[in-house]
N, C-alpha and C positions, 0 to 999 in steps of 0.2 A: 503494498497501497502505499510505501515511500516515494516510489514511481509517479504516484500519481498526483500526491499530494506536491511533492515539489515543480511537476507541469502546470497546476492550479495556481500554483503561485504565481508560478511567473504572467499569467494571463492574470490575476490582479496585481502588478508591477507595471504593465506597457503603462506609457504615460499617455494619460490624454492629451488632443491639440483642439478642443474644443471646439464644443459643434455647430454647425455651418447651414446643417437640411439638417429640419427641423420636422415629427410625425406627431399631431395634434389630435387624439381621440382615438376611436377604436380601430382595430387592425386585424388583418386574418392576412396566415402564413404558411405555405408549404413545401417541404424541396425533399427528393430522394440521389441516392447517390452509392457509393463504398462504403463497406464497413470492413474495418481491419481491428484483428483481435492480437495484443499483444503475446508474446510463449505464453503458456498461462503455468506457473509451477502448483503440484494438484495438493499439496500442501495437507496427508491424510493425518486424522485425529491418530495421535498415538496409543489414544487409553482402547481400541475397537478391536477385534479381531484382521480387522483389512489394515489398519494401520500396524497392528504389527507383522502381518504375511508382506507388505509391503516394503517395511526395515528390514523386513532381511535379505530382500529383492536385490533392493541398492538404496545408495542414500539419498538420489533423487529420483525424479521424475517431471516431464509439461507437457501438457498439452500444443499441439498447431497446429493454426484455424486456415481455411482456405481465405481468399479474399468476399465477402460476403457481400449483404445488401445493407442501406440505413433508409428508415424514412421517416418523415415527422411534421405533424403539421404543429401548429400553435393561434393562440388566438392572445391579443395583447392591445395594450390602450399606452399610447404615447403622449408626455406630461406637456409639448411644447419647447422645450430645454432641452433637448441628444437626451435626455431618459427617457427609458421605455419599460416598463414591466411587461412580462407574457405569462400562462400558463400555457405546455405542449405535450401533447403525446406522443409518442416514439416506439419505433421497431429494428430490433437489431436485430440478422440472421445469417449465420455464418456457419456453412459444413467444416467438420473435424477433419483435418487428413495425417498425422500421427499422432501416437503416444508412445514417448519416446523416456529410456530409463529404466525403473524396475526389473533386470532382468529383460531389454531390449527387449522392450512393447516396438511394434511396428509398426506397418499402415492399420488406419482407424475408418473410424465408419459413424455417422451420427451429425445430428449437428447441437448448435448452441444457439438460443435466443435470449436476447435482455429486450426489457419494453417495461411501459410502466409511464411516468408522469412526473417533468420536473416545471418547477416555477423560476423564472431566468429575470435576471435586472442587467439592462443591455442602456449603453451609451453609443449613440453615432458621436460619431469627430471630424474632424473637419475635411469640408470636401476636396481630392481630389479633381480637379474638372468637373466633369458629370457625377461622377464618380465618391458614393460616400463610404467610407468606410465605417466598421464596427466592430466594440467587442460587447464579452458579458461572462456571467456565472450565472448557475443553476442550482439548486438542490433540492431531491427530490426522490423516490421511492422506485427501485427499477428488482424485477424479475428477473431473475436465469436461470435457463432450463436447459437443464438437458434432454434434449430427445433420441433417447434407441443408440447413446456411444456405444460404442464396441471395440477392442482390440482384443486380437490373439498375442499373446506370447509367442516367439518365436521357440521351433518342433512342432507348436497347439496345447502345451501343457496345460495352461489357464488362458483363464479370457474376463478380460477388464467387461464389467458392463456399469451403466446410469442412466438412470430414468427417473428424475427428478426438479424440481421447482423450487427455489425459496428466493424472497422477495427483502431488500437489505437498500440502507441509507443509498443514496446516490449523489455524485458533484459530479459538475460538467463545468469548461472553459468554452468561449465559442469568438471567434474571430470572423469577420465574415465581410464583404463588399456588398453594397445594393447600387445597380444602375437602374438610376426610374426610367421611363418608357415615355417616351414624352407623346408617342397615339394616344397612349389612355391615361389620364391624369390618376394619380393614386398608384398608376401600377407600376411596381420594382420586380426587374430579374435578380438574384441573389446568388451568390456564392461564399460557402461556408467550409470553417474547418472545424470540426468539432472533439474537444476531448471527453471522453468517456465512463469515468471511475465508479464501484461500487464496491461498499464493504464485501469482506468473504461471503459469501453466500455458501449455507451448508446444505452439504449434497449428499442425499444417499446411494453408494454405488457399493459392489459386491466381485468378487470373485467364485468364476464357475468352472466346473467341469466339460469344456466343449465338449465331447464325446458323453455323458450319464446327463450331463445337461442338470448336476447337483451342486448347491451353493458351497463353496469350500471356506467362504469367510467374508461381510460384513462388513458395512463400516458406513463415516460421514467423510468428506475430504471437502476442505478447503477452497478451491482453485481460485487464482487473482483475476479481477473481471475488467480490462483496461482498453476500453473502442478507442481507434481514430476514425474520423468518418471524414471524407470530403463531400459535397453534395451541393445540387444544379436547384433552386425554387420560383416562388412567387412570391409575392408580397403584397396584400394589395391595404391600401388606405383609403378608408371612407371616406373620412373631411378633406381629402388631400384631393379638391376639386382642380377645375381650370383655376391657371396663376391671372387671375386679376389684371386690367387694364393697368399700364405703366399710371400716373398721377401725373397730372396737369404741370406740367413744369410752374414754382412757383411767381406767380411774376414777380419781377426784379424794383428792389425797391427806389423810388424817387432818389438822385442824387443832393449831398449838399449842395445848398444853393448860399453863396457867401457876398452881401454886400457892405462897400465901404459907405461911409459921408466922415469930410472930411469939416475941422474946424479952424476959425482964425486962429491966432496967436491969443490966448488965457482968456477964449470964450466958449460960450455952451450953448449960443444961440444958433439954431440953422439956419445956415445960408438957400438962396431959393434951391441952387443947386443941392444941398443935403437934400430939402424935399420933396426934388424927385426923386431919388434917391431910394430915401425914405417910401414914397409911392409907388416905385416899380418892385419894391419886398414884399410891402403889403398886398399889393397885388397878385404877387407870383404866387405867395401865402395864400392866396384866396383861391386860388388856377388848381392851386395840387393838391397833395395829401401828405398839406405839413401839420406835424401834432406838436408840434415845439418849435418856440422862437427866442434860441440866444441872443441877447442885446449886453453885447458890451464895449464898457468905456476904456478908454488908454488916454497918456499926454506924454511931451516931450519931458526932457529931463533940462528945462530953464527953468525951476521954482524948485523948491522943496520935496521932500518925497510926500510929507502929510499934507501942501496945500494940494502937489497936483490931483495924488491918491481920491479929496475931495471934489473935484474940478472934473475927476473921470467919471466918477458918479454924478455927477447934475450933468455930462455929456450925455450918459448914456438913459438917465433921465426921458431929455429931452426929449428921446430917438421916440421911446417906448409909450411916451404919450401921443405923437405922430403918427405912430403905427396905431395906435389905438383911431386915432380920428380920421385915419384912413378903413375902419371898419374891423380892426382883431381885434378878439379877447383879451382883456390884460391877463387872464387866465394863463394865455398860451404865452406868456413871455417872461419870459426870468430876468432881470437883469442883475450885470455884473461889472463891479469897477474893478480893476486892474493897475490904475495907476500907472507909473514908466517903469515896470516893471518887464512889460514885452514889446516892448520896441519893434518897429516895422524896420526900421535902419537902427542901427548899434551906433551911439554918438557920446561922443562924451558927455562928463555932466554940466550944465550948464546951455547946453548947445539949441539951439530953435531948429527943431524939425519939424517939417508940413505932414509930414506923411505918419509919424508919429502921434499927432494931434486927429484922434479918429474915431469912431463906433462901429462895431465889425457885428454885422449885422448876419444870424446866421439859422437855416430855417433846416431843418433838422424831419 
């Protein structure tokens, strides 16, 4: 059982890459493919007559199976974030090839079936082009069924026979790829590898005399049961309708417009030209989708910073009043006084610069 646990742990450590295509709501899935059973140790119960007889024949023996069939059907639910949960039923069947060891038992016949129910949790990973990888783990209950297991020892002295079934806890790891089929919304082709292991079933077996048919020894064996399956299948998600039409592009926001109103030296009164510019700003604001009007007053550096701060405030208020007179709501206007802190043309202190004596009207 150590091999199975190690392999299942490897699935749990696969790094997630982030879900890219998610299922939301119910879905059904199914798949068929090939099943391979690892060479199986018999592990007889040493306390039974069979175990004692096998122990006398050699130190170990195992079963080798031919490639067989695997099928699975599942019903699941996608949570819309890449995670999925599902319940599955599955069937695996392999014919027996050889039973070796224990006095050189040779060619064998019969088959082993493994069937039952599992609960799985899966995660869809980031798409690689159109392909969506996914991984998952599961746990459940599986029945191991030996059907007409027969193997004769060399020389024909004894015949090993097994016809029994036993259910045990089972675990599995899943790694797959989903290929969405564009012509059928919600339908995807899947390709999967599944590892399935169970706790050792306890199966009745016996040694017969092939000539007389008399039972020589009976007891239980605990064969290992590790399955590797490669499957192709289909998955249909009920809520994956046709992709909605692309949303209409959002209208481009109106560009920010700025108007400059200039003042005479040491004055806060609007000139005729200044009123024209304020009028243009008001008309633009009324005709567009303006939601806010910023009015910022400025001054040159020809006075003290304190005086220029107050002067820039008076200039900004004068422009705001003119905007209101031109039909703009006062609640839409934000007034700011910046004094001489942000000159349009950098100058030394005390310099009169006409372009720095301004109010900026910004329509947003």
